[in-house]
KOLVOPA-381653 format. One line per 3 residues: their letters; for each residue x, y, z of C-alpha. Coordinates in nm, 2 decimals, decimal comma. Example, Ala and Ser with C-alpha at 12.3 -4.5 7.8 and 13.67 -1.06 7.14 Angstrom:
2
AS = 1,23/-0,45/0,78 | 1,37/-0,11/0,71;
END
This chain:
411
MSR = 1,93/5,38/7,75 | 1,75/5,39/8,09 | 1,74/5,07/8,28;
TYI = 1,46/4,83/8,19 | 1,32/4,52/8,36 | 1,10/4,21/8,30;
VGV = 0,87/4,20/8,60 | 0,62/3,93/8,50 | 0,61/3,63/8,27;
GIT = 0,34/3,38/8,16 | 0,32/3,08/7,94 | 0,09/2,80/7,83;
RFS = 0,18/2,44/7,78 | 0,32/2,38/7,43 | 0,13/2,09/7,26;
KQL = -0,13/2,00/7,00 | -0,44/2,20/7,10 | -0,68/2,18/6,82;
DTS = -0,98/2,28/7,04 | -0,81/2,58/7,20 | -0,83/2,91/7,02;
VKE = -0,56/3,17/6,97 | -0,77/3,41/7,20 | -0,77/3,15/7,47;
LVR = -0,40/3,09/7,45 | -0,33/3,46/7,46 | -0,56/3,51/7,76;
EAV = -0,38/3,24/7,96 | -0,03/3,36/7,89 | -0,11/3,73/7,94;
NGA = -0,31/3,68/8,26 | -0,02/3,47/8,39 | 0,22/3,75/8,32;
LKD = 0,00/4,02/8,47 | -0,05/3,81/8,79 | 0,32/3,74/8,81;
AGC = 0,39/4,11/8,79 | 0,12/4,22/9,03 | -0,01/4,43/8,74;
DAN = -0,37/4,51/8,65 | -0,44/4,51/8,27 | -0,55/4,88/8,29;
MLQ = -0,19/4,97/8,39 | -0,05/4,86/8,05 | 0,04/5,15/7,83;
GAY = 0,13/4,96/7,52 | 0,14/4,61/7,37 | 0,34/4,43/7,11;
FAT = 0,17/4,12/6,97 | 0,37/3,86/6,78 | 0,25/3,58/6,55;
AGQ = 0,41/3,42/6,25 | 0,16/3,16/6,14 | -0,19/3,28/6,23;
GAI = -0,24/3,45/5,89 | -0,15/3,14/5,70 | -0,34/2,90/5,93;
EGQ = -0,65/3,11/6,01 | -0,66/3,39/5,76 | -0,64/3,64/6,05;
FMV = -0,41/3,92/5,91 | -0,33/4,28/5,99 | -0,50/4,32/6,33;
AGQ = -0,44/3,99/6,51 | -0,32/4,17/6,83 | -0,61/4,40/6,85;
IAL = -0,85/4,11/6,80 | -0,69/3,87/7,05 | -0,61/4,13/7,32;
GAM = -0,95/4,30/7,27 | -1,12/3,97/7,35 | -0,98/3,98/7,70;
GIT = -1,06/4,35/7,75 | -0,72/4,51/7,67 | -0,83/4,79/7,44;
GIP = -0,75/5,16/7,38 | -0,38/5,13/7,42 | -0,15/5,12/7,12;
VVN = -0,12/4,76/7,00 | 0,15/4,68/6,74 | 0,15/4,36/6,54;
VEN = 0,50/4,20/6,50 | 0,60/3,94/6,25 | 0,97/3,85/6,22;
ACA = 0,98/3,47/6,15 | 1,08/3,26/6,45 | 1,22/3,57/6,61;
SSS = 0,88/3,74/6,62 | 0,82/3,75/7,00 | 1,18/3,83/7,08;
TAL = 1,13/4,12/6,84 | 0,81/4,22/7,03 | 1,01/4,22/7,35;
NAA = 1,28/4,44/7,19 | 1,01/4,69/7,08 | 0,85/4,68/7,43;
QMF = 1,19/4,76/7,58 | 1,24/5,06/7,35 | 0,89/5,18/7,44;
VAS = 0,95/5,19/7,81 | 1,32/5,30/7,78 | 1,21/5,60/7,56;
GAG = 0,96/5,71/7,82 | 0,66/5,66/7,58 | 0,52/5,45/7,86;
DIC = 0,63/5,29/8,19 | 0,47/4,94/8,15 | 0,44/4,75/7,83;
LAV = 0,32/4,40/7,73 | 0,50/4,17/7,48 | 0,31/3,85/7,38;
GVD = 0,36/3,58/7,12 | 0,13/3,31/7,00 | 0,09/3,05/6,73;
KLF = -0,14/2,76/6,66 | 0,05/2,55/6,40 | -0,14/2,23/6,41;
SSD = -0,42/2,21/6,15 | -0,64/1,95/6,01 | -0,50/2,07/5,68;
KEK = -0,13/1,98/5,69 | -0,06/2,18/5,38 | -0,14/2,50/5,58;
SFA = 0,11/2,41/5,84 | 0,38/2,35/5,58 | 0,29/2,68/5,41;
VFD = 0,39/2,88/5,72 | 0,75/2,77/5,67 | 0,76/2,78/5,29;
GAW = 0,72/3,15/5,30 | 1,01/3,22/5,53 | 1,27/3,27/5,26;
DVH = 1,29/3,43/4,92 | 1,00/3,26/4,74 | 1,10/3,42/4,41;
QAS = 1,44/3,24/4,41 | 1,36/2,93/4,61 | 1,50/2,68/4,36;
EQM = 1,82/2,88/4,30 | 1,87/2,91/4,68 | 1,82/2,54/4,73;
QVL = 2,06/2,46/4,45 | 2,33/2,67/4,62 | 2,27/2,51/4,96;
MHL = 2,28/2,16/4,83 | 2,62/2,22/4,68 | 2,78/2,35/5,00;
AAD = 2,90/2,00/5,09 | 2,79/1,79/4,79 | 3,06/1,53/4,86;
VTP = 2,93/1,46/5,21 | 2,67/1,19/5,13 | 2,43/0,97/5,33;
PPG = 2,54/0,62/5,42 | 2,46/0,33/5,18 | 2,10/0,23/5,20;
FVD = 1,97/0,57/5,30 | 1,62/0,63/5,16 | 1,48/0,98/5,13;
PGK = 1,16/0,98/5,35 | 0,97/1,23/5,13 | 0,79/1,55/5,22;
RSV = 0,91/1,77/5,50 | 0,96/2,14/5,58 | 1,22/2,30/5,34;
FMD = 1,40/2,42/5,65 | 1,50/2,07/5,75 | 1,68/2,04/5,41;
IYA = 1,84/2,38/5,47 | 1,97/2,28/5,82 | 2,08/1,94/5,69;
SLA = 2,29/2,11/5,42 | 2,45/2,34/5,68 | 2,52/2,05/5,91;
RLH = 2,69/1,86/5,63 | 2,91/2,16/5,56 | 3,00/2,18/5,93;
MKT = 3,08/1,80/5,92 | 3,31/1,85/5,62 | 3,48/2,16/5,76;
FGT = 3,53/2,06/6,13 | 3,46/1,68/6,15 | 3,13/1,72/6,33;
TQR = 2,96/1,38/6,36 | 2,60/1,26/6,34 | 2,65/1,12/6,69;
QLA = 2,73/1,46/6,82 | 2,40/1,59/6,67 | 2,22/1,30/6,84;
AVA = 2,38/1,40/7,17 | 2,21/1,74/7,15 | 1,87/1,59/7,08;
AKN = 1,91/1,33/7,36 | 2,02/1,60/7,61 | 1,72/1,82/7,53;
HVH = 1,48/1,52/7,56 | 1,62/1,44/7,90 | 1,60/1,81/8,01;
STR = 1,23/1,82/7,90 | 1,14/1,55/8,15 | 1,19/1,82/8,41;
NPL = 0,96/2,07/8,24 | 0,59/2,00/8,30 | 0,49/2,25/8,02;
AQF = 0,70/2,08/7,75 | 0,54/1,92/7,45 | 0,76/1,61/7,48;
QYP = 0,84/1,48/7,83 | 1,02/1,15/7,77 | 1,39/1,08/7,76;
LTI = 1,59/0,95/7,46 | 1,94/0,80/7,44 | 2,19/0,89/7,17;
DEV = 2,14/0,55/7,01 | 1,76/0,59/7,01 | 1,80/0,93/6,83;
LAA = 2,03/0,78/6,57 | 1,79/0,49/6,51 | 1,49/0,71/6,46;
RPV = 1,32/0,78/6,13 | 1,54/0,99/5,90 | 1,42/1,33/5,79;
SWP = 1,70/1,49/5,58 | 2,04/1,33/5,63 | 2,21/1,36/5,88;
LTL = 1,90/1,47/6,07 | 1,66/1,22/6,22 | 1,32/1,30/6,36;
PMC = 1,42/1,37/6,72 | 1,68/1,61/6,59 | 1,41/1,83/6,43;
API = 1,18/2,06/6,63 | 0,81/1,98/6,62 | 0,53/2,23/6,53;
SDG = 0,33/2,34/6,84 | 0,04/2,54/6,97 | 0,11/2,78/7,25;
AAA = 0,16/3,14/7,38 | 0,40/3,33/7,61 | 0,40/3,68/7,75;
AII = 0,62/3,92/7,94 | 0,56/4,25/8,12 | 0,84/4,50/8,06;
CNE = 0,89/4,83/8,26 | 1,13/5,11/8,33 | 1,23/5,25/8,67;
AGL = 0,91/5,44/8,71 | 0,70/5,14/8,62 | 0,89/4,92/8,86;
KKL = 0,79/5,13/9,15 | 0,42/5,05/9,08 | 0,48/4,67/9,05;
QQN = 0,62/4,38/9,25 | 0,99/4,48/9,26 | 1,10/4,15/9,42;
RAV = 0,99/3,97/9,10 | 1,20/4,18/8,86 | 1,48/4,07/8,64;
ALC = 1,71/4,31/8,47 | 1,68/4,33/8,09 | 2,05/4,38/8,03;
ASV = 2,06/4,37/7,65 | 1,82/4,31/7,35 | 1,98/4,31/7,01;
LRS = 1,83/4,24/6,67 | 2,03/4,18/6,35 | 1,96/4,07/5,99;
ATD = 2,15/3,85/5,75 | 2,43/3,97/5,54 | 2,59/3,82/5,22;
RKA = 2,87/3,64/5,39 | 3,02/3,32/5,26 | 2,90/3,00/5,42;
NQY = 3,24/2,92/5,57 | 3,28/3,27/5,73 | 3,15/3,15/6,07;
DQH = 3,30/3,44/6,26 | 3,07/3,67/6,05 | 2,75/3,47/6,13;
LCH = 2,48/3,72/6,22 | 2,42/3,55/6,56 | 2,78/3,58/6,65;
LAA = 2,79/3,95/6,56 | 2,47/4,01/6,75 | 2,60/3,83/7,05;
LQA = 2,92/4,03/7,06 | 2,71/4,35/7,05 | 2,48/4,22/7,33;
YEI = 2,78/4,13/7,55 | 2,92/4,48/7,50 | 2,59/4,65/7,59;
AGV = 2,54/4,43/7,90 | 2,91/4,46/8,01 | 2,95/4,08/8,04;
GPA = 3,09/3,80/7,83 | 3,03/3,43/7,76 | 3,21/3,32/8,08;
DMS = 2,96/3,52/8,29 | 2,66/3,33/8,15 | 2,49/3,08/8,39;
LAE = 2,27/2,92/8,12 | 2,16/2,97/7,76 | 1,84/2,91/7,56;
VHD = 1,92/2,88/7,19 | 1,70/2,83/6,88 | 1,75/2,45/6,83;
ATA = 1,51/2,42/6,53 | 1,74/2,13/6,47 | 2,01/1,97/6,67;
FAE = 2,27/2,12/6,44 | 2,14/2,47/6,51 | 2,22/2,43/6,88;
IQQ = 2,58/2,33/6,79 | 2,61/2,63/6,56 | 2,47/2,87/6,82;
TEA = 2,69/2,73/7,10 | 2,98/2,84/6,89 | 2,82/3,17/6,78;
LGF = 2,76/3,27/7,14 | 3,13/3,22/7,23 | 3,10/2,92/7,46;
CDF = 3,36/2,74/7,25 | 3,57/2,79/6,94 | 3,42/2,75/6,60;
GEG = 3,41/2,38/6,52 | 3,41/2,27/6,88 | 3,03/2,28/6,94;
GPM = 2,99/1,91/6,85 | 3,25/1,78/7,09 | 3,13/2,02/7,36;
AES = 2,78/1,88/7,34 | 2,90/1,52/7,34 | 3,11/1,59/7,65;
GAT = 2,81/1,68/7,86 | 2,93/2,04/7,92 | 2,60/2,17/7,79;
SLG = 2,38/1,95/8,01 | 2,22/2,05/8,33 | 2,50/2,05/8,59;
GKI = 2,76/2,10/8,31 | 2,98/2,40/8,24 | 2,72/2,60/8,05;
PIN = 2,37/2,44/8,06 | 2,19/2,49/7,73 | 1,82/2,45/7,67;
VSG = 1,74/2,32/8,02 | 1,37/2,39/7,92 | 1,40/2,11/7,66;
GLL = 1,45/2,36/7,38 | 1,25/2,37/7,06 | 1,33/2,01/7,01;
SRG = 1,13/1,90/7,32 | 0,96/2,20/7,47 | 0,80/2,26/7,13;
HPI = 0,80/2,54/6,87 | 0,49/2,76/6,82 | 0,69/3,00/6,61;
GAT = 0,54/3,33/6,73 | 0,58/3,23/7,10 | 0,92/3,07/7,10;
GLA = 1,13/3,38/7,18 | 0,92/3,47/7,49 | 0,92/3,11/7,60;
QVF = 1,30/3,14/7,62 | 1,25/3,45/7,82 | 1,01/3,27/8,05;
EMV = 1,27/3,00/8,12 | 1,55/3,25/8,18 | 1,34/3,46/8,42;
TQL = 1,23/3,14/8,61 | 1,59/3,03/8,64 | 1,72/3,37/8,75;
RGE = 1,45/3,38/9,02 | 1,56/3,04/9,14 | 1,21/2,89/9,07;
AGS = 1,29/2,62/8,81 | 1,25/2,33/9,05 | 1,43/2,01/8,94;
RQV = 1,58/2,18/8,64 | 1,72/2,47/8,83 | 2,07/2,58/8,74;
DHA = 2,27/2,64/9,05 | 2,35/3,01/9,14 | 2,21/3,14/8,81;
RFA = 2,31/3,50/8,77 | 2,31/3,58/8,40 | 2,12/3,41/8,11;
IAE = 2,14/3,46/7,73 | 1,89/3,36/7,46 | 1,95/3,33/7,08;
NGG = 1,64/3,32/6,87 | 1,67/3,33/6,49 | 1,42/3,28/6,21;
GFR = 1,37/3,26/5,84 | 1,65/3,23/5,59 | 1,85/3,45/5,36;
GVE = 2,16/3,35/5,18 | 2,35/3,11/5,40 | 2,21/3,21/5,74;
EAS = 1,90/3,31/5,93 | 1,72/3,62/5,79 | 1,68/3,76/6,14;
TSI = 1,81/3,70/6,49 | 1,76/3,82/6,84 | 2,00/3,81/7,13;
IIL = 1,87/3,88/7,48 | 2,07/3,89/7,81 | 1,90/3,89/8,14;
GKL = 2,05/3,94/8,48 | 1,95/3,87/8,84 | 1,90/4,18/9,05;
END
């Protein structure tokens, strides 16, 4: 594959924005990316538009990208709508890379957006309820609940009631990890506390207040062992990136470019729950490292899909930063904090930056590009050279239905 680059990125704040439309969010993120790249909109030769929740929330199906981009004058070029659960905008970036690498065009847009807050909370829950096999939901949940049935909540625990089904899924996987490796609830809390501290340095994050480990543990329970700060919030927001090949780079601001070293997509298999070395994210990461010609030790930072605090522990292991089962102690040690051995989610992650599903993957890319350019301000990772992002979504069997691994490198 010919060399490809990310030459411009843009993002909105992630927050509750009931009075801001999808079109307005897209316009802000795309215009930010175009300006960053020194690119006029008429230079774009293709666009991949990602959203996961707009159909369920607004009833805007099938041509969401043509509508939102058309509203800001981007018309005529091929626009492809992408839906791939929480990995939607990472998938859009993957497709944009293929577009320019193939020579179909030299400059391409990838953009992701979602508005998940709604005055009708049932619509917000419905977005998540459809991200697994709806025909076998009860059977799947029964299997998951028996993965570590003997790992039970402490005496006096009271089920808090309605929540996203995915919190129960992650809680079940967390309990299995606790049973298998001795992972503790306090280690989960260490992840959430770290990401809340990181978010205080990110002015675009949804939450910008610190929490201690004890405060996380004392928070309202969601699905044991998860408390509220261990679970990512819903959000409204958008993010975008301009991707180009060598020919396209000559037309743009070359000093802003970051190398797109690898972009790998993978789907779930029928592995057993305790086959951690066969986890789809681990296999995708191995493939991405091989394509990029680097390894875990070369990474300066990582952005991972911490839909829950447990997910960050699992992905720390899947990306090869420690042995399987050591993700909890690694988080508790401070090694994944800013200034540590491998800073993870210095943006605040999903837990604190927020999680507008269709924009999350490109939000990770925005953070990595900002870091590799040395422009992250008080959250800057020293001497950042390579960065990796894991972005997974949906659920099938005992793992995410889809995943994306992206590696970027400083030129």
